[in-house]
VOBA-1610 file (N, C-alpha, C; in pm, whole numbers, padded with zeros to 5 digits, always signed):
BEGIN
Gly+02999-01600-01659Gly+03028-01510-01563Gly+03012-01350-01669Leu+03035-01379-01774Leu+03123-01274-01849Leu+02963-01175-01931Lys+03059-01075-01925Lys+02948-00946-01970Lys+02863-00991-02097Gln+02932-01057-02181Gln+02866-01116-02329Gln+02779-01229-02311Ala+02782-01345-02206Ala+02705-01436-02205Ala+02573-01466-02215Pro+02480-01341-02204Pro+02371-01321-02226Pro+02318-01324-02386Arg+02413-01226-02422Arg+02405-01184-02597Arg+02425-01354-02650Thr+02519-01413-02596Thr+02611-01511-02660Thr+02445-01676-02665Trp+02382-01627-02546Trp+02308-01732-02467Trp+02171-01752-02600Tyr+02146-01579-02628Tyr+02031-01526-02685Tyr+02058-01576-02846Asp+02150-01586-02841Asp+02221-01625-03010Asp+02158-01759-03030Thr+02222-01816-02931Thr+02191-01992-02928Thr+02052-02048-02933Leu+01989-01973-02840Leu+01851-01997-02814Leu+01775-01954-02932Ser+01777-01824-02976Ser+01703-01799-03094Ser+01721-01908-03243Leu+01875-01935-03252Leu+01915-02011-03360Leu+01824-02099-03354Phe+01839-02187-03249Phe+01777-02310-03212Phe+01587-02304-03234Leu+01563-02161-03232Leu+01387-02174-03231Leu+01346-02160-03414Leu+01475-02081-03458Leu+01453-02040-03581Leu+01462-02210-03674Glu+01517-02280-03624Glu+01573-02400-03677Glu+01471-02472-03645Asn+01380-02469-03576Asn+01236-02536-03584Asn+01124-02498-03600Gly+01122-02374-03720Gly+00986-02324-03765Gly+00954-02176-03727Phe+01021-02134-03608Phe+00987-02023-03545Phe+01026-01874-03613Thr+00931-01812-03647Thr+00988-01682-03687Thr+01029-01597-03613Arg+01097-01466-03611Arg+01106-01385-03550Arg+01033-01233-03550Gly+01031-01175-03408Gly+00940-01047-03436Gly+01034-00966-03526Thr+00949-00849-03587Thr+01011-00736-03660Thr+01076-00633-03563Ile+00968-00613-03441Ile+00989-00493-03374Ile+01080-00527-03221Asp+01021-00633-03173Asp+01074-00713-03057Asp+01155-00861-03070Lys+01260-00854-03054Lys+01329-00944-03115Lys+01348-01073-03034Thr+01296-01052-02954Thr+01298-01167-02848Thr+01159-01218-02821Leu+01103-01211-02939Leu+00923-01223-02971Leu+00927-01347-03070Phe+00914-01480-03091Phe+00925-01591-03149Phe+00765-01626-03186Leu+00746-01617-03339Leu+00602-01690-03351Leu+00593-01787-03452Arg+00490-01907-03436Arg+00474-02062-03495Arg+00378-02074-03512Lys+00319-02074-03660Lys+00191-02144-03658Lys+00185-02263-03737His+00061-02316-03709His+00077-02518-03746His-00069-02499-03780Lys-00127-02548-03895Lys-00274-02550-03908Lys-00388-02507-03857Gly-00309-02350-03844Gly-00447-02247-03826Gly-00414-02218-03656Glu-00345-02249-03591Glu-00304-02271-03487Glu-00187-02191-03447Ile-00154-02098-03349Ile+00000-02037-03318Ile+00052-02051-03217Ile+00150-02024-03173Ile+00250-02041-03070Ile+00314-01897-03049Ile+00315-01839-02916Ile+00379-01719-02917Ile+00496-01734-02786Val+00632-01693-02816Val+00726-01767-02716Val+00792-01616-02695Gln+00795-01565-02537Gln+00854-01454-02539Gln+00972-01499-02433Ile+01100-01441-02469Ile+01249-01468-02365Ile+01299-01399-02325Tyr+01341-01369-02215Tyr+01421-01276-02139Tyr+01529-01319-02058Val+01632-01338-02129Val+01775-01415-02097Val+01736-01568-02100Asp+01673-01583-01966Asp+01690-01762-01969Asp+01552-01757-01892Asp+01468-01675-01921Asp+01300-01721-01838Asp+01248-01664-01990Ile+01174-01809-02021Ile+01025-01787-02127Ile+00914-01825-02071Val+00865-01725-02162Val+00683-01749-02158Val+00632-01786-02275Phe+00556-01842-02295Phe+00471-01882-02374Phe+00330-01911-02382Gly+00274-01904-02460Gly+00097-01954-02480Gly+00096-01949-02637Ser-00077-02030-02651Ser-00093-02118-02784Ser-00250-02110-02788Thr-00339-02093-02909Thr-00429-02108-02906Thr-00480-02291-02911Asn-00382-02376-02869Asn-00360-02522-02917Asn-00281-02573-02772Ile-00359-02613-02672Ile-00317-02651-02568Ile-00155-02793-02594Lys-00178-02837-02723Lys-00115-02951-02743Lys+00046-02911-02818Leu+00024-02774-02855Leu+00151-02698-02935Leu+00227-02660-02814Cys+00174-02590-02669Cys+00238-02578-02537Cys+00325-02699-02506Glu+00254-02846-02491Glu+00303-02961-02436Glu+00457-02978-02561Lys+00474-02962-02682Lys+00517-03023-02781Lys+00672-02901-02739Phe+00602-02799-02710Phe+00716-02710-02722Phe+00799-02728-02555Ser+00715-02761-02484Ser+00827-02780-02356Ser+00872-02928-02395Lys+00869-03003-02439Lys+00946-03135-02449Lys+01080-03117-02534Leu+01013-03014-02644Leu+01170-02962-02706Leu+01241-02890-02646Met+01206-02812-02586Met+01305-02701-02505Met+01363-02818-02413Gln+01330-02916-02320Gln+01382-03002-02231Gln+01479-03079-02302Ser+01422-03115-02450Ser+01485-03195-02521Ser+01652-03146-02508Arg+01680-03041-02525Arg+01799-03000-02537Arg+01840-02891-02443Tyr+01775-02852-02363Tyr+01837-02753-02263Tyr+01792-02824-02106Glu+01836-02794-02019Glu+01781-02838-01877Glu+01699-02704-01843Met+01615-02751-01867Met+01490-02657-01818Met+01391-02709-01742Ser+01309-02675-01621Ser+01177-02657-01560Ser+01030-02603-01626Met+00980-02688-01579Met+00810-02600-01629Met+00777-02536-01521Met+00728-02427-01479Met+00663-02357-01374Met+00559-02372-01331Gly+00475-02394-01462Gly+00313-02416-01457Gly+00258-02265-01532Glu+00161-02235-01489Glu+00101-02133-01567Glu+00116-02025-01458Leu+00152-01915-01583Leu+00205-01797-01555Leu+00138-01725-01404Asn+00215-01674-01319Asn+00136-01610-01156Asn+00231-01500-01152Phe+00351-01487-01165Phe+00434-01395-01165Phe+00587-01390-01230Phe+00610-01281-01339Phe+00760-01256-01427Phe+00778-01123-01387Leu+00903-01155-01370Leu+00990-01022-01333Leu+00911-00891-01261Gly+00847-00921-01162Gly+00819-00820-01115Gly+00638-00812-01087Leu+00589-00837-01246Leu+00449-00856-01284Leu+00399-00948-01214Gln+00271-00951-01132Gln+00152-01043-01115Gln+00083-01052-01185Val+00076-01179-01236Val-00042-01211-01350Val-00174-01319-01291Lys-00260-01270-01320Lys-00403-01346-01235Lys-00504-01362-01343Gln-00515-01501-01388Gln-00584-01514-01490Gln-00732-01598-01462Thr-00804-01533-01521Thr-00946-01583-01490Thr-01022-01607-01549Ser-01158-01658-01621Ser-01233-01695-01696Ser-01292-01570-01792Lys-01304-01492-01684Lys-01325-01341-01796Lys-01236-01252-01821Gly-01089-01303-01822Gly-00987-01222-01871Gly-00854-01225-01772Ile-00768-01137-01801Ile-00593-01146-01747Ile-00596-00992-01673Phe-00566-00980-01520Phe-00513-00847-01468Phe-00383-00882-01404Ile-00313-00763-01456Ile-00187-00763-01455Ile-00131-00647-01336Asn-00097-00658-01258Asn-00023-00544-01177Asn+00119-00569-01141Gln+00152-00507-01007Gln+00257-00528-00941Gln+00268-00445-00806Ser+00156-00481-00749Ser+00150-00470-00593Ser+00244-00468-00491Lys+00288-00601-00533Lys+00426-00647-00417Lys+00514-00526-00488Tyr+00572-00500-00559Tyr+00691-00433-00584Tyr+00646-00300-00544Val+00512-00231-00528Val+00487-00134-00470Val+00516-00112-00355Lys+00446-00258-00283Lys+00521-00238-00117Lys+00679-00269-00085Asp+00713-00302-00170Asp+00868-00347-00169Asp+00912-00183-00184Leu+00893-00101-00268Leu+00966+00008-00291Leu+00877+00099-00165Leu+00794+00080-00128Leu+00763+00203-00011Leu+00860+00169+00143Lys+00885-00014+00112Lys+00937+00000+00258Lys+01098+00005+00228Lys+01144-00018+00084Lys+01303+00036+00041Lys+01323+00171+00029Phe+01228+00268+00043Phe+01279+00407+00076Phe+01212+00456+00235Asp+01188+00405+00265Asp+01142+00435+00402Asp+00998+00497+00402Leu+00889+00494+00300Leu+00774+00549+00303Leu+00673+00484+00306Glu+00660+00386+00392Glu+00551+00266+00492Glu+00460+00382+00558Asn+00479+00496+00624Asn+00421+00503+00702Asn+00356+00698+00620Cys+00419+00742+00501Cys+00371+00809+00476Cys+00198+00845+00427Ser+00186+01007+00412Ser+00034+01019+00441Ser+00018+01037+00268Leu-00127+00959+00264Leu-00176+00922+00108Leu-00200+01058+00016Met-00184+01019-00086Met-00231+01173-00190Met-00324+01073-00332Lys-00427+01178-00348Lys-00525+01107-00455Lys-00485+01106-00583Thr-00364+01199-00624Thr-00335+01222-00767Thr-00164+01196-00753Pro-00099+01132-00841Pro+00026+01153-00873Pro+00125+01319-00861Met+00057+01410-00877Met+00124+01485-00934Met+00017+01650-00897Ser+00065+01768-00853Ser-00052+01854-00871Ser-00039+01918-01006Pro-00131+01940-01033Pro-00211+01993-01199Pro-00075+02114-01198Ser-00103+02173-01099Ser-00019+02341-01103Ser+00115+02326-01098Ile+00169+02198-01064Ile+00310+02176-01044Ile+00394+02247-01170Lys+00477+02338-01147Lys+00583+02360-01275Lys+00739+02358-01221Leu+00769+02238-01289Leu+00913+02215-01232Leu+01017+02255-01287Asp+01133+02308-01258Asp+01260+02343-01362Asp+01371+02298-01272Ser+01496+02373-01347Ser+01629+02311-01290Ser+01655+02362-01144Asp+01592+02475-01091Asp+01618+02512-00960Asp+01759+02528-00925Pro+01854+02623-00979Pro+01993+02606-00925Pro+02047+02648-00802Lys+01969+02754-00745Lys+01965+02776-00623Lys+01912+02707-00503Gly+01840+02615-00553Gly+01770+02542-00428Gly+01874+02430-00335Lys+01803+02351-00253Lys+01922+02311-00188Lys+01873+02165-00227Ser+01998+02116-00248Ser+02099+01988-00294Ser+02008+01849-00215Val+01977+01773-00265Val+01944+01621-00175Val+02034+01508-00232Asp+02024+01399-00219Asp+02098+01269-00212Asp+02109+01204-00365Ile+02174+01237-00441Ile+02144+01210-00615Ile+02118+01080-00618Lys+02179+00986-00533Lys+02148+00840-00568Lys+02046+00794-00495Thr+01983+00858-00405Thr+01829+00790-00376Thr+01724+00847-00447His+01787+00979-00526His+01683+01044-00608His+01686+00946-00731Arg+01812+00918-00760Arg+01837+00790-00924Arg+01750+00675-00889Gly+01800+00636-00748Gly+01717+00487-00696Gly+01551+00526-00706Met+01508+00615-00662Met+01350+00609-00675Met+01292+00655-00847Ile+01372+00718-00894Ile+01339+00733-01021Ile+01357+00622-01097Gly+01438+00544-01112Gly+01494+00427-01173Gly+01367+00310-01116Ser+01326+00318-00980Ser+01243+00201-00964Ser+01064+00229-01020Leu+01041+00385-01045Leu+00940+00426-01092Leu+00885+00392-01241Leu+01026+00425-01282Leu+01065+00416-01423Leu+01014+00261-01460Tyr+01061+00163-01407Tyr+01032+00029-01421Tyr+00880-00049-01364Leu+00826+00077-01273Leu+00675+00054-01229Leu+00579+00093-01330Ile+00612+00175-01462Ile+00492+00178-01531Ile+00493+00132-01641Ser+00556+00030-01673Ser+00505-00102-01721Ser+00366-00170-01690Ser+00332-00123-01585Ser+00187-00174-01561Ser+00098-00045-01508Arg+00192+00047-01482Arg+00062+00192-01434Arg+00099+00297-01512Pro+00001+00282-01641Pro+00037+00376-01707Pro-00028+00528-01638Asp-00086+00537-01500Asp-00140+00704-01470Asp-00037+00721-01393Ile+00103+00691-01375Ile+00215+00766-01314Ile+00341+00789-01423Met+00281+00794-01529Met+00408+00769-01638Met+00476+00921-01652Phe+00341+01021-01697Phe+00393+01171-01721Phe+00433+01227-01584Ala+00386+01185-01452Ala+00463+01278-01346Ala+00609+01194-01323Thr+00596+01042-01376Thr+00750+01005-01350Thr+00854+01019-01474Cys+00800+01033-01566Cys+00887+01097-01649Cys+00934+01277-01662Leu+00864+01381-01561Leu+00878+01449-01582Leu+00989+01509-01453Cys+00961+01410-01325Cys+01050+01400-01295Cys+01163+01314-01297Ala+01167+01252-01396Ala+01328+01193-01459Ala+01406+01293-01553Arg+01366+01420-01581Arg+01406+01501-01675Arg+01522+01570-01577Tyr+01510+01566-01419Tyr+01605+01656-01323Tyr+01715+01571-01261Gln+01740+01452-01277Gln+01807+01372-01259Gln+01973+01409-01215Ala+02037+01480-01294Ala+02194+01526-01309Ala+02161+01642-01135Cys+02099+01666-01119Cys+02125+01759-00989Cys+02004+01785-00927Pro+01954+01667-00883Pro+01848+01719-00808Pro+01811+01842-00693Lys+01687+01873-00667Lys+01673+01973-00556Lys+01573+01915-00505Glu+01522+01996-00365Glu+01406+01932-00299Glu+01305+01938-00346Pro+01257+02046-00429Pro+01109+02033-00500Pro+01127+01926-00558His+01209+01877-00667His+01196+01745-00776His+01204+01619-00662Met+01261+01587-00544Met+01237+01540-00442Met+01108+01503-00348Phe+01003+01627-00320Phe+00919+01661-00322Phe+00844+01587-00411Ala+00855+01626-00527Ala+00739+01590-00633Ala+00729+01431-00649Val+00874+01359-00630Val+00884+01212-00676Val+00819+01154-00563Lys+00849+01209-00431Lys+00757+01150-00296Lys+00641+01162-00299Arg+00572+01254-00372Arg+00438+01264-00372Arg+00333+01154-00474Ile+00461+01067-00579Ile+00422+00972-00634Ile+00391+00850-00560Phe+00466+00855-00476Phe+00522+00719-00377Phe+00383+00768-00308Arg+00351+00876-00249Arg+00248+00881-00172Arg+00136+00866-00237Tyr+00105+00857-00359Tyr-00003+00823-00418Tyr-00044+00658-00454Leu+00075+00595-00455Leu+00088+00450-00469Leu+00074+00393-00354Lys+00085+00467-00253Lys+00055+00395-00126Lys-00078+00374-00127Gly-00138+00433-00141Gly-00311+00490-00165Gly-00370+00403-00260Ala-00292+00376-00373Ala-00376+00279-00471Ala-00245+00199-00520Pro-00222+00065-00448Pro-00120-00024-00444Pro-00163-00127-00568Asn-00305-00196-00571Asn-00312-00256-00638Asn-00348-00225-00798Leu-00375-00119-00839Leu-00430-00090-00976Leu-00350-00156-01079Gly-00361-00168-01183Gly-00292-00247-01281Gly-00408-00243-01446Leu-00348-00378-01521Leu-00400-00355-01653Leu-00506-00519-01664Trp-00627-00442-01686Trp-00716-00563-01715Trp-00763-00598-01880Tyr-00731-00734-01890Tyr-00749-00744-02033Tyr-00858-00841-01999Pro-00988-00786-02066Pro-01109-00847-02063Pro-01115-00979-02188Lys-01147-01078-02177Lys-01131-01224-02238Lys-01258-01184-02334Asp-01354-01116-02365Asp-01435-01083-02464Asp-01455-00957-02501Ser-01371-00933-02566Ser-01349-00756-02628Ser-01281-00776-02813Ser-01338-00652-02858Ser-01308-00652-03005Ser-01185-00608-03019Phe-01124-00592-03155Phe-00988-00608-03181Phe-00977-00451-03244Glu-01092-00362-03248Glu-01114-00219-03310Glu-00951-00150-03228Leu-00901-00118-03318Leu-00817-00022-03278Leu-00820+00098-03230Asn-00818+00150-03111Asn-00819+00351-03063Asn-00712+00396-03064Asp-00721+00500-03115Asp-00604+00560-03094Asp-00620+00701-03020Tyr-00547+00759-02863Tyr-00580+00907-02832Tyr-00483+00927-02804Ser-00456+01082-02821Ser-00361+01162-02790Ser-00349+01327-02782Asp-00275+01368-02694Asp-00300+01490-02640Asp-00136+01565-02642Ala-00135+01691-02603Ala-00050+01755-02551Ala-00035+01887-02462Asp+00050+01897-02409Asp+00030+02069-02338Asp+00091+02128-02391Phe+00064+02291-02371Phe+00127+02410-02434Phe+00261+02448-02347Val+00368+02425-02402Val+00493+02487-02374Val+00506+02456-02242Gly+00493+02307-02217Gly+00504+02278-02021Gly+00617+02257-02004Cys+00708+02264-02076Cys+00858+02288-02033Cys+00891+02444-01986Lys+00949+02461-01872Lys+00974+02558-01831Lys+01086+02656-01906Ile+01203+02545-01895Ile+01321+02552-01947Ile+01353+02533-02113Tyr+01285+02464-02177Tyr+01372+02469-02302Tyr+01211+02506-02377Arg+01104+02544-02312Arg+00965+02594-02384Arg+00896+02480-02493Lys+00961+02376-02468Lys+00878+02298-02509Lys+00747+02156-02456Ser+00671+02116-02546Ser+00576+02076-02535Ser+00585+01910-02511Thr+00503+01881-02418Thr+00473+01737-02393Thr+00377+01635-02481Ile+00394+01543-02532Ile+00257+01496-02595Ile+00274+01335-02498Gly+00131+01295-02504Gly+00093+01130-02428Gly+00035+01108-02514Gly+00028+00957-02511Gly-00115+00895-02602Gly-00109+00742-02582Cys-00199+00665-02590Cys-00243+00505-02558Cys-00323+00484-02688Gln-00314+00355-02672Gln-00391+00252-02821Gln-00427+00159-02734Leu-00583+00131-02751Leu-00620+00041-02720Leu-00676-00056-02826Leu-00706-00187-02801Leu-00742-00278-02876Leu-00899-00337-02807Gly-00980-00289-02860Gly-01139-00280-02792Gly-01117-00233-02652Glu-01139-00314-02566Glu-01112-00234-02388Glu-00945-00271-02331Lys-00902-00342-02414Lys-00753-00360-02409Lys-00651-00262-02418Leu-00571-00204-02302Leu-00463-00072-02351Leu-00364-00155-02337Val-00288-00153-02467Val-00176-00211-02544Val-00056-00137-02545Ser-00049-00002-02537Ser+00054+00073-02563Ser+00042+00205-02517Trp+00132+00283-02441Trp+00101+00410-02394Trp+00270+00443-02407Ser+00248+00600-02405Ser+00388+00682-02430Ser+00298+00817-02380Asn+00478+00853-02353Asn+00495+01013-02269Asn+00620+01049-02316Lys+00616+01188-02411Lys+00748+01229-02453Lys+00749+01375-02472Lys+00859+01399-02414Lys+00868+01576-02496Lys+00905+01568-02607Gln+00858+01691-02689Gln+00856+01696-02795Gln+00997+01806-02837Asn+01075+01723-02964Asn+01208+01772-02983Asn+01230+01908-03024Tyr+01113+01960-03064Tyr+01132+02073-03150Tyr+01032+02209-03077Val+01050+02328-03036Val+00950+02450-02991Val+00863+02426-03103
//
């Protein structure tokens, strides 16, 4: 129950994996990799939840026995749900989405019967701090923003709109709430969108990026966005207001 317990557990588990031939990721410190006779096994840990996969099923079986020999753990079978992510594995590829999470959010914020929108944000909208505007419940506004920020792990289509709305959490006004609710109205009309990773796809790396021109009305800064694909597989995406004018 101590706040340092997760870190202590991570130190214990990572030491155990390193002692058994795994190497830790240089960027993601919760990712571990082991190579054996041309085969690889990848292990991703999140506190006491572990997802792993390998090019050889025997390595998965050995890893399962290794963990159960040291810790009280149980195998949950093939991955289909993890931290709100729904994973559908087929012979043609893997589909990841958060449709259940979207439906839970609509119910949580009482937007199940809202009207639909075809886009998450109007292209003509220009949000600012609006100091003279009518204030809204800051707790509800921040809760909606936080929920959307978690959702962009599988929905890059709402990233720009969510990040723009997230800039005005200190003192949200009615226009900010309207913009956030529009994102939810868009999600209601498209709850099942997600990420598709086809099995037969090249590993050619392609990068796309763009920036608006002085998109921020307050600081006169531009916003840059980009995405990276391995073949047809989207592996990374970002959206950020530039640091300088």
